[in-house]
C-alpha positions, 0 to 999 in steps of 0.5 A: 839888700836887693830889690827883691828883698823889699816885699815878701811875695807881693803877688800873694798878699791879697786877703780876699778869699779865692773861692774857686781855689777854696772850693776845689781844695775842700772838695779834694780834701774831703774826697781824700779823707773819705777814701783814706777812712774806707781804705784803712777800715778795709785793710787794718780793721781794728787798728785803723784809727791811728793811720786814719788820724795820721792821714787826715792830719796829712791831707788837711796840712797839704790842703792848707799849703795848697790853698795858700800856694805854699811850697809843701816841703820848703819854706816858701821864702825862696820861690826859685828853689833848686829843682833837683832838691825839691824833686828829690825831697818830694820823691823821698817824702811821698815814698815814705807815705807808702813805705811806713804803712806797708812796713806796719801792715805787711812788712816787719810788723814790729809793735813795741808798746803799742800804741804808745809810740804810735800816739807819740808819733801822731803828737810830734807830727801834729806839732810839726804841722802846727809849726809849719802853718804858724810860720806860713801865717807869719809869712803872709802877715808880714810884708818885708823881710825885716818884719818877718825876721822880727816876728815869731816863730823866726824869733826862735829859729831861723828856719821854723818851716824846716824845723816843722818838716824835721819833726814831721819826717821823724814822726812818720816812722813812729806813727807806724813804728816802721824801722825801714821808714826810719832808716830812709829818713836818716839815710835819705831824708835828713841829708836832703833836708840839710842841703835844702836848709843850706841852699835856702840860707845862701839864697836869702843871704844873697837876696836879703843882704845884710839884714839876713847876714845879721839875723843869722848871727843871732838866731840858731837853726835849732830853737833855743828858748831862754828862761 
């Protein structure tokens, strides 16, 4: 195990409230929520509720990750992440936020059992966000890799932050019932997601050594819950 594996992000372990960053985060979050509500009230009318709820959850999620200085779409366990993968995934995901609503409002306008599938998408999205935040809290509570890997949600999956991201990726097309967004997720998002997972595994095996090697032998990528 390398020297880097001794402590998880030691510079971010302070429990003190960073008031400047907190005030800025709250201001930006409230501004974007208000902007989103006004925007969809104008363009969607009676159908504004679902996209408004979605974007409020989306803004709150990114606000939390921003405050804790986490990587929005990766795990935050590998600070020096592959820049091309990070940029590629960010471009895909932000483009998805434009493509899905456009397809819903002005594209295919396909409505299948509205709003059942849309609400299902919201629930899956909220679950994905909850898993990512749960894992982020675990990262900040545990000081060493050994402690982290023995805690939940790492007891269920060796990449809980990526499992949360996986759910979010497939939830967005359902929220807006967008076939083009689903196609983009399958063709572009999923391969990028998989490459990021494998990149992170290689880095952690190198930096955390035998601890992570042994952990990977007993923990699946996809959660498996024993009775």
